One Martini backbone bead per residue (centre of mass of N, CA, C, O) as a GRO file, in nm:
protein
  425
    1MET     BB    1  10.836  10.887   6.138
    2ALA     BB    2  10.566  10.840   6.237
    3LEU     BB    3  10.192  10.803   6.176
    4GLY     BB    4  10.064  10.698   6.421
    5ILE     BB    5   9.856  10.820   6.655
    6ALA     BB    6   9.891  10.626   6.907
    7PHE     BB    7  10.195  10.606   6.897
    8ARG     BB    8  10.255  10.926   6.920
    9ALA     BB    9  10.089  10.940   7.209
   10CYS     BB   10  10.297  10.797   7.358
   11GLY     BB   11  10.387  10.961   7.645
   12ASN     BB   12  10.236  11.251   7.557
   13ARG     BB   13   9.939  11.214   7.606
   14LEU     BB   14   9.672  11.286   7.794
   15THR     BB   15   9.404  11.144   7.988
   16GLY     BB   16   9.382  11.425   8.124
   17LYS     BB   17   9.484  11.729   8.310
   18ALA     BB   18   9.741  11.549   8.422
   19ALA     BB   19  10.061  11.478   8.534
   20THR     BB   20  10.249  11.217   8.713
   21LEU     BB   21  10.517  11.188   8.927
   22GLN     BB   22  10.676  10.889   9.028
   23TRP     BB   23  10.828  10.759   9.344
   24ALA     BB   24  11.073  10.485   9.454
   25ALA     BB   25  11.364  10.372   9.523
   26GLY     BB   26  11.491  10.451   9.217
   27GLU     BB   27  11.194  10.483   9.098
   28ALA     BB   28  11.018  10.592   8.796
   29ALA     BB   29  10.700  10.756   8.676
   30LEU     BB   30  10.459  10.827   8.430
   31THR     BB   31  10.130  10.944   8.479
   32GLY     BB   32   9.858  11.023   8.264
   33VAL     BB   33   9.943  10.868   8.008
   34CYS     BB   34   9.958  10.734   7.715
   35ARG     BB   35   9.933  10.389   7.586
   36CYS     BB   36   9.975  10.172   7.310
   37ASN     BB   37  10.084   9.862   7.324
   38ASN     BB   38  10.307   9.830   7.085
   39VAL     BB   39  10.506   9.563   6.999
   40HIS     BB   40  10.615   9.650   6.711
   41MET     BB   41  10.697   9.981   6.769
   42CYS     BB   42  10.729  10.016   7.083
   43ALA     BB   43  10.991  10.032   7.293
   44TRP     BB   44  10.849  10.072   7.562
   45CYS     BB   45  10.611   9.870   7.554
   46GLY     BB   46  10.740   9.620   7.415
   47THR     BB   47  10.955   9.544   7.624
   48ARG     BB   48  10.752   9.480   7.858
   49ILE     BB   49  10.562   9.281   7.724
   50LEU     BB   50  10.782   9.074   7.617
   51ALA     BB   51  10.898   8.999   7.893
   52VAL     BB   52  10.647   8.850   7.990
   53ARG     BB   53  10.618   8.647   7.753
   54ALA     BB   54  10.891   8.518   7.789
   55ALA     BB   55  10.845   8.410   8.072
   56ASN     BB   56  10.603   8.235   7.998
   57ALA     BB   57  10.742   8.053   7.791
   58GLN     BB   58  10.962   7.940   7.983
   59LEU     BB   59  10.768   7.821   8.197
   60MET     BB   60  10.622   7.630   7.999
   61ALA     BB   61  10.872   7.470   7.897
   62ASP     BB   62  10.976   7.370   8.169
   63GLY     BB   63  10.709   7.227   8.259
   64LEU     BB   64  10.685   7.031   8.012
   65ALA     BB   65  10.955   6.893   8.033
   66ALA     BB   66  10.906   6.787   8.331
   67ALA     BB   67  10.632   6.620   8.216
   68GLY     BB   68  10.742   6.476   7.924
   69TYR     BB   69  10.736   6.659   7.688
   70GLY     BB   70  10.762   6.752   7.357
   71LEU     BB   71  11.019   6.978   7.213
   72HIS     BB   72  11.009   7.217   6.929
   73LEU     BB   73  11.204   7.433   6.733
   74GLY     BB   74  11.068   7.652   6.486
   75THR     BB   75  11.108   7.765   6.136
   76SER     BB   76  10.930   7.989   5.914
   77THR     BB   77  10.980   8.082   5.567
   78LEU     BB   78  11.037   8.312   5.297
   79ARG     BB   79  11.066   8.387   4.983
   80HIS     BB   80  11.267   8.678   4.890
   81PHE     BB   81  11.268   9.027   4.770
   82GLU     BB   82  11.330   9.360   4.741
   83ARG     BB   83  11.054   9.426   4.569
   84MET     BB   84  10.883   9.325   4.802
   85PRO     BB   85  10.619   9.386   4.985
   86PHE     BB   86  10.489   9.386   5.297
   87GLY     BB   87  10.200   9.476   5.333
   88SER     BB   88   9.866   9.336   5.427
   89ASN     BB   89   9.575   9.244   5.655
   90ARG     BB   90   9.353   9.405   5.562
   91LYS     BB   91   9.044   9.436   5.492
   92GLY     BB   92   9.049   9.452   5.133
   93ASN     BB   93   9.408   9.458   5.160
   94ARG     BB   94   9.542   9.194   5.083
   95HIS     BB   95   9.907   9.176   5.080
   96GLY     BB   96  10.193   9.044   5.040
   97LEU     BB   97  10.395   8.895   5.272
   98VAL     BB   98  10.200   8.895   5.524
   99ALA     BB   99   9.972   8.741   5.378
  100VAL     BB  100  10.136   8.489   5.308
  101LEU     BB  101  10.208   8.403   5.588
  102HIS     BB  102   9.919   8.367   5.699
  103ASP     BB  103   9.802   8.184   5.474
  104GLY     BB  104  10.011   7.967   5.489
  105TRP     BB  105   9.954   7.877   5.781
  106ARG     BB  106   9.653   7.810   5.739
  107GLY     BB  107   9.703   7.589   5.523
  108ALA     BB  108   9.908   7.411   5.693
  109TYR     BB  109   9.781   7.452   6.028
  110GLY     BB  110   9.488   7.445   6.019
  111SER     BB  111   9.242   7.296   6.227
  112ALA     BB  112   9.069   7.204   5.956
  113GLY     BB  113   9.301   7.055   5.829
  114ARG     BB  114   9.474   6.780   5.730
  115PRO     BB  115   9.768   6.833   5.823
  116TRP     BB  116   9.695   6.872   6.122
  117ARG     BB  117   9.568   6.590   6.167
  118ARG     BB  118   9.828   6.434   6.092
  119LEU     BB  119  10.009   6.548   6.313
  120ARG     BB  120   9.849   6.454   6.552
  121ALA     BB  121   9.836   6.149   6.485
  122GLU     BB  122  10.148   6.084   6.430
  123PHE     BB  123  10.304   6.299   6.653
  124GLY     BB  124  10.137   6.416   6.902
  125VAL     BB  125  10.013   6.693   6.862
  126ILE     BB  126   9.894   6.953   7.074
  127GLY     BB  127  10.065   7.227   7.015
  128TYR     BB  128  10.138   7.590   6.998
  129GLU     BB  129  10.384   7.851   6.981
  130ARG     BB  130  10.369   8.172   6.820
  131ALA     BB  131  10.605   8.390   6.646
  132TYR     BB  132  10.679   8.704   6.522
  133GLU     BB  133  10.909   8.814   6.253
  134ASP     BB  134  11.130   9.092   6.136
  135THR     BB  135  11.332   9.212   5.859
  136TRP     BB  136  11.569   9.448   5.696
  137GLY     BB  137  11.720   9.482   5.365
  138PRO     BB  138  11.862   9.643   5.088
  139ASP     BB  139  11.901   9.355   4.925
  140THR     BB  140  11.639   9.168   5.054
  141GLY     BB  141  11.441   9.297   5.225
  142PHE     BB  142  11.180   9.147   5.361
  143HIS     BB  143  11.193   8.923   5.656
  144LEU     BB  144  10.948   8.680   5.714
  145HIS     BB  145  10.865   8.495   6.029
  146TRP     BB  146  10.844   8.203   6.216
  147HIS     BB  147  10.818   8.099   6.559
  148THR     BB  148  10.801   7.756   6.698
  149LEU     BB  149  10.649   7.572   6.966
  150TRP     BB  150  10.637   7.240   6.973
  151VAL     BB  151  10.396   7.004   7.114
  152THR     BB  152  10.434   6.679   7.236
  153SER     BB  153  10.344   6.397   7.422
  154ALA     BB  154  10.644   6.322   7.328
  155PRO     BB  155  10.946   6.244   7.265
  156LEU     BB  156  11.150   6.227   6.984
  157ASP     BB  157  11.324   6.056   6.795
  158GLU     BB  158  11.527   6.084   6.531
  159ASP     BB  159  11.330   5.977   6.325
  160GLY     BB  160  11.082   6.138   6.424
  161GLN     BB  161  11.211   6.416   6.380
  162SER     BB  162  11.257   6.393   6.072
  163ALA     BB  163  10.956   6.341   6.007
  164PHE     BB  164  10.849   6.602   6.127
  165ARG     BB  165  11.002   6.802   5.954
  166ARG     BB  166  10.893   6.707   5.678
  167ALA     BB  167  10.593   6.751   5.738
  168ILE     BB  168  10.605   7.067   5.798
  169ALA     BB  169  10.752   7.139   5.537
  170THR     BB  170  10.530   7.046   5.340
  171ALA     BB  171  10.300   7.208   5.451
  172TRP     BB  172  10.434   7.488   5.416
  173ALA     BB  173  10.474   7.479   5.112
  174ASP     BB  174  10.182   7.434   5.032
  175GLY     BB  175  10.062   7.685   5.175
  176VAL     BB  176  10.235   7.902   5.019
  177ARG     BB  177  10.134   7.815   4.735
  178GLY     BB  178   9.830   7.875   4.799
  179ALA     BB  179   9.905   8.190   4.878
  180GLY     BB  180  10.114   8.289   4.629
  181GLY     BB  181  10.395   8.207   4.677
  182TYR     BB  182  10.694   8.114   4.676
  183GLU     BB  183  10.900   7.869   4.669
  184VAL     BB  184  11.008   7.668   4.904
  185SER     BB  185  11.286   7.572   5.063
  186GLN     BB  186  11.378   7.197   5.018
  187THR     BB  187  11.668   7.234   4.899
  188CYS     BB  188  12.035   7.156   4.909
  189ASP     BB  189  12.393   7.199   4.760
  190ARG     BB  190  12.554   7.263   5.007
  191PRO     BB  191  12.837   7.184   5.154
  192ASP     BB  192  12.788   7.120   5.483
  193CYS     BB  193  12.505   7.200   5.555
  194SER     BB  194  12.282   7.235   5.820
  195CYS     BB  195  12.027   7.113   5.650
  196GLY     BB  196  12.103   6.843   5.493
  197GLY     BB  197  11.943   6.920   5.207
  198GLU     BB  198  11.638   7.040   5.315
  199GLY     BB  199  11.658   7.331   5.337
  200HIS     BB  200  11.527   7.681   5.453
  201GLY     BB  201  11.215   7.702   5.513
  202THR     BB  202  11.264   7.473   5.742
  203ASP     BB  203  11.314   7.450   6.102
  204LEU     BB  204  11.431   7.195   6.347
  205ARG     BB  205  11.453   7.165   6.702
  206PRO     BB  206  11.537   6.988   6.966
  207LEU     BB  207  11.464   7.012   7.339
  208ASN     BB  208  11.529   6.711   7.390
  209GLY     BB  209  11.811   6.612   7.594
  210ASP     BB  210  12.167   6.528   7.695
  211ASN     BB  211  12.332   6.684   7.491
  212PRO     BB  212  12.526   6.956   7.540
  213GLY     BB  213  12.508   7.037   7.218
  214ASP     BB  214  12.224   7.066   7.243
  215ALA     BB  215  11.916   7.249   7.236
  216ALA     BB  216  11.834   7.181   7.541
  217ARG     BB  217  11.972   7.432   7.689
  218TYR     BB  218  11.717   7.611   7.688
  219LEU     BB  219  11.597   7.437   7.952
  220TYR     BB  220  11.864   7.357   8.067
  221LYS     BB  221  12.112   7.451   8.240
  222ASP     BB  222  12.158   7.731   8.413
  223GLY     BB  223  12.417   7.847   8.272
  224ASP     BB  224  12.268   7.886   7.985
  225LYS     BB  225  11.997   8.062   8.038
  226GLY     BB  226  12.128   8.354   8.013
  227THR     BB  227  12.187   8.319   7.677
  228ALA     BB  228  11.951   8.077   7.620
  229LYS     BB  229  11.615   8.121   7.558
  230ILE     BB  230  11.307   8.035   7.465
  231GLY     BB  231  11.161   8.305   7.539
  232LEU     BB  232  11.352   8.484   7.367
  233GLU     BB  233  11.318   8.350   7.095
  234LEU     BB  234  11.012   8.398   7.075
  235SER     BB  235  10.981   8.727   7.194
  236ARG     BB  236  11.282   8.899   7.165
  237GLN     BB  237  11.345   9.099   6.914
  238ASP     BB  238  11.461   9.349   7.069
  239LEU     BB  239  11.743   9.165   7.119
  240LYS     BB  240  11.765   9.131   6.804
  241SER     BB  241  11.936   9.080   6.511
  242GLY     BB  242  12.027   9.058   6.217
  243ARG     BB  243  12.208   8.788   6.101
  244ARG     BB  244  12.261   8.922   5.850
  245GLY     BB  245  12.427   9.131   5.673
  246GLY     BB  246  12.228   9.441   5.674
  247ARG     BB  247  12.024   9.363   5.877
  248LEU     BB  248  11.717   9.492   6.030
  249GLY     BB  249  11.560   9.558   6.296
  250PRO     BB  250  11.305   9.747   6.408
  251TRP     BB  251  11.482   9.935   6.585
  252GLU     BB  252  11.712   9.976   6.375
  253LEU     BB  253  11.521  10.103   6.161
  254GLY     BB  254  11.439  10.347   6.339
  255ASP     BB  255  11.724  10.463   6.382
  256ALA     BB  256  11.785  10.508   6.079
  257ALA     BB  257  11.548  10.694   6.029
  258ALA     BB  258  11.615  10.913   6.225
  259ASP     BB  259  11.898  10.984   6.110
  260GLU     BB  260  11.795  11.061   5.839
  261MET     BB  261  11.604  11.295   5.911
  262ALA     BB  262  11.821  11.463   6.054
  263THR     BB  263  12.028  11.489   5.795
  264SER     BB  264  11.776  11.582   5.585
  265GLY     BB  265  11.568  11.777   5.713
  266GLY     BB  266  11.296  11.578   5.689
  267VAL     BB  267  11.369  11.383   5.445
  268PRO     BB  268  11.260  11.107   5.313
  269GLY     BB  269  11.389  10.782   5.291
  270VAL     BB  270  11.446  10.456   5.276
  271PHE     BB  271  11.415  10.403   5.583
  272THR     BB  272  11.146  10.559   5.621
  273GLU     BB  273  10.973  10.411   5.416
  274ARG     BB  274  11.003  10.131   5.542
  275TYR     BB  275  10.901  10.200   5.816
  276ARG     BB  276  10.615  10.282   5.717
  277GLU     BB  277  10.541  10.026   5.571
  278ARG     BB  278  10.545   9.858   5.828
  279GLU     BB  279  10.346  10.023   5.996
  280ARG     BB  280  10.100   9.968   5.811
  281GLY     BB  281  10.128   9.643   5.791
  282ILE     BB  282  10.122   9.549   6.112
  283TYR     BB  283   9.842   9.558   6.135
  284GLY     BB  284   9.696   9.280   6.298
  285VAL     BB  285   9.947   9.151   6.406
  286ARG     BB  286  10.053   8.871   6.579
  287LYS     BB  287  10.309   8.813   6.787
  288GLN     BB  288  10.140   8.606   6.971
  289TYR     BB  289  10.046   8.244   6.985
  290ARG     BB  290   9.819   8.016   7.151
  291THR     BB  291   9.681   7.731   7.181
  292GLN     BB  292   9.415   7.600   7.344
  293ASN     BB  293   9.537   7.323   7.423
  294LEU     BB  294   9.792   7.443   7.554
  295ASN     BB  295   9.648   7.617   7.762
  296ARG     BB  296   9.508   7.382   7.899
  297LEU     BB  297   9.757   7.225   7.988
  298VAL     BB  298   9.894   7.443   8.161
  299LYS     BB  299   9.652   7.449   8.367
  300GLU     BB  300   9.658   7.143   8.447
  301LEU     BB  301   9.974   7.165   8.550
  302GLY     BB  302  10.020   7.447   8.706
  303ILE     BB  303  10.152   7.670   8.536
  304ALA     BB  304  10.291   7.958   8.567
  305GLN     BB  305  10.128   8.282   8.491
  306ASP     BB  306  10.121   8.594   8.350
  307GLU     BB  307   9.785   8.766   8.346
  308ARG     BB  308   9.837   9.034   8.253
  309THR     BB  309   9.766   9.296   8.101
  310ASP     BB  310   9.894   9.544   7.900
  311ASP     BB  311   9.806   9.773   8.081
  312GLU     BB  312   9.936   9.653   8.340
  313ILE     BB  313  10.233   9.637   8.243
  314THR     BB  314  10.255   9.959   8.158
  315ASP     BB  315  10.189  10.011   8.462
  316GLU     BB  316  10.430  10.176   8.693
  317SER     BB  317  10.265  10.268   8.978
  318GLY     BB  318  10.346  10.039   9.144
  319GLY     BB  319  10.477  10.142   9.458
  320LEU     BB  320  10.429  10.448   9.406
  321VAL     BB  321  10.474  10.797   9.458
  322PRO     BB  322  10.380  11.111   9.453
  323ILE     BB  323  10.581  11.430   9.356
  324LEU     BB  324  10.427  11.541   9.078
  325VAL     BB  325  10.228  11.799   8.922
  326ILE     BB  326  10.123  11.838   8.571
  327PRO     BB  327   9.984  12.045   8.385
  328SER     BB  328   9.879  12.062   8.066
  329GLY     BB  329  10.012  12.326   7.987
  330THR     BB  330  10.298  12.255   8.082
  331TRP     BB  331  10.332  11.990   7.942
  332TYR     BB  332  10.296  12.090   7.635
  333ARG     BB  333  10.488  12.351   7.641
  334HIS     BB  334  10.762  12.224   7.832
  335ILE     BB  335  10.779  11.893   7.767
  336ALA     BB  336  10.652  11.721   7.541
  337ARG     BB  337  10.775  11.936   7.301
  338VAL     BB  338  11.062  11.866   7.443
  339PRO     BB  339  11.323  11.722   7.382
  340GLY     BB  340  11.399  11.497   7.671
  341ARG     BB  341  11.227  11.572   7.925
  342ARG     BB  342  11.067  11.317   8.011
  343LEU     BB  343  11.338  11.159   8.062
  344ASP     BB  344  11.464  11.345   8.265
  345LEU     BB  345  11.250  11.322   8.491
  346VAL     BB  346  11.299  11.025   8.548
  347LYS     BB  347  11.612  11.012   8.584
  348VAL     BB  348  11.625  11.220   8.814
  349ALA     BB  349  11.444  11.084   9.010
  350GLU     BB  350  11.601  10.812   9.034
  351ALA     BB  351  11.874  10.959   9.135
  352HIS     BB  352  11.747  11.234   9.329
  353GLY     BB  353  11.459  11.288   9.349
  354VAL     BB  354  11.295  11.566   9.457
  355GLY     BB  355  11.538  11.762   9.445
  356GLY     BB  356  11.621  11.717   9.152
  357VAL     BB  357  11.348  11.794   9.027
  358ARG     BB  358  11.342  12.085   9.128
  359LEU     BB  359  11.599  12.178   8.983
  360LEU     BB  360  11.502  12.103   8.693
  361ILE     BB  361  11.256  12.279   8.678
  362GLU     BB  362  11.408  12.547   8.730
  363SER     BB  363  11.605  12.521   8.480
  364TRP     BB  364  11.328  12.570   8.287
  365GLY     BB  365  11.162  12.819   8.429
  366LEU     BB  366  10.997  12.691   8.650
  367ARG     BB  367  10.726  12.701   8.905
  368TRP     BB  368  10.673  12.611   9.212
  369GLY     BB  369  10.313  12.632   9.248
  370ILE     BB  370  10.239  12.733   8.936
  371ASP     BB  371  10.337  12.511   8.711
  372VAL     BB  372  10.389  12.320   8.952
  373PHE     BB  373  10.294  12.044   9.192
  374ASP     BB  374  10.214  11.916   9.457
  375PRO     BB  375  10.078  11.651   9.582
  376PRO     BB  376   9.785  11.557   9.702
  377THR     BB  377   9.611  11.550  10.009
  378GLU     BB  378   9.359  11.517  10.228
  379ASP     BB  379   9.505  11.727  10.465
  380GLU     BB  380   9.669  11.966  10.323
  381PRO     BB  381   9.497  12.234  10.319
  382THR     BB  382   9.462  12.253  10.644
  383ALA     BB  383   9.755  12.196  10.753
  384GLN     BB  384   9.891  12.446  10.570
  385ALA     BB  385   9.733  12.711  10.588
  386GLY     BB  386   9.895  12.845  10.829
  387GLU     BB  387  10.186  12.818  10.703
  388ASN     BB  388  10.105  12.782  10.366
  389GLU     BB  389   9.888  12.915  10.156
  390ALA     BB  390  10.012  12.866   9.875
  391THR     BB  391  10.040  12.555   9.905
  392ALA     BB  392   9.744  12.496   9.945
  393VAL     BB  393   9.635  12.612   9.681
  394ALA     BB  394   9.804  12.431   9.500
  395ALA     BB  395   9.692  12.158   9.604
  396ALA     BB  396   9.399  12.215   9.528
  397LYS     BB  397   9.449  12.250   9.227
  398ALA     BB  398   9.562  11.965   9.181
  399ALA     BB  399   9.320  11.814   9.276
  400GLU     BB  400   9.121  11.942   9.066
  401LEU     BB  401   9.271  11.822   8.819
  402LEU     BB  402   9.250  11.513   8.898
  403ALA     BB  403   8.919  11.523   8.920
  404ARG     BB  404   8.879  11.557   8.645
  405PRO     BB  405   8.766  11.451   8.366
  406VAL     BB  406   8.831  11.272   8.113
  407ALA     BB  407   8.913  11.306   7.809
  408ARG     BB  408   8.810  11.278   7.509
  409THR     BB  409   8.824  11.080   7.273
  410PHE     BB  410   8.832  11.051   6.940
  411ALA     BB  411   8.591  10.863   6.909
  412GLU     BB  412   8.390  11.049   7.068
  413HIS     BB  413   8.408  11.290   6.878
  414VAL     BB  414   8.303  11.135   6.623
  415HIS     BB  415   8.029  11.051   6.739
  416ARG     BB  416   7.916  11.328   6.808
  417ALA     BB  417   7.933  11.451   6.520
  418ARG     BB  418   7.751  11.247   6.382
  419ARG     BB  419   7.495  11.296   6.566
  420ARG     BB  420   7.466  11.593   6.484
  421GLN     BB  421   7.426  11.546   6.184
  422ALA     BB  422   7.175  11.372   6.215
  423VAL     BB  423   6.995  11.583   6.355
  424ASP     BB  424   7.018  11.803   6.132
  425ALA     BB  425   6.896  11.604   5.909
   0.00000   0.00000   0.00000
């Protein structure tokens, strides 16, 4: 269903001349393949990166709470209807809900604006960590919103919490109005509604307190942390579904689009169209953002954080050893373009090791030592030359494949083509 080149290449296109299957003690991974690191679209990369970010958010929240800072979990939403487009943040083409969401935040809480300065002065706001989420429903359209962990210099009492909620709600409503969005819900006439009559555009829950029924269980009480963590609430949309009936989260929308394409013979329908609309519009949207002041405070307090880059997180080769080398010809002809085979390789390796992988390869009609190879070692060609010349030659060929330079990227090809055109001109 997807149209993005980098996303479609994830786990499929080789970075060099061969792919390597690595394994150790029930774990396996394919290396030498591209990774898109797209947290919004890719279920493989996104789940791994978001798991680390969720753990970081949880460690930060626990550390700040223990140090006596005030924590408040907020949600900021837009009024939306089915006809409204997802939109785009791209320069020169800003429009739709995603543009209103970002411009509204900048107008409400931009560091150079008066509302932000008032929040800092009146409530002791130090900073925030903000996470983006969206869902889609056939009746309601796209629902875009922010989840925010607000950090204050000290916990607020009940009156202070109410005043803080009204202040950020007013700033959010003014910011969305200035960005050209619909009026944000600030009143509600539903009897016994959880909003208390203050509308549904902004929600704020205190995370400090001793009441067992309080939202503070996100941070305290080990028994509760397995089911409700602040890190999961901020980061792991991949584990959440649309709360209202009929709404679909990103992975669910992708599943619906895949089923639709399969049953329609490849003809895009409403699910595929909305999936592609989101794919185009999500470009440049930050999944998670933490203010500099908050980052500085976390470092000053010595709160541990996983500082690996996205590339390091999605590289699963750590601690694994190579067990199989697959040349590019075999990879593209017999594995990458045959649905299910990449996953089969990993799963069989995890469950049955090298023996199971060999049986699987042979069941596909491939020959070990000709179509695929044992991984090379430094002394393998000489050590095995007398015992098994064919194996030694295969190992040398595999080593040569791995030693070849990495294939040029698409950007390099474009650059070289433009340079040739300029020379010719």
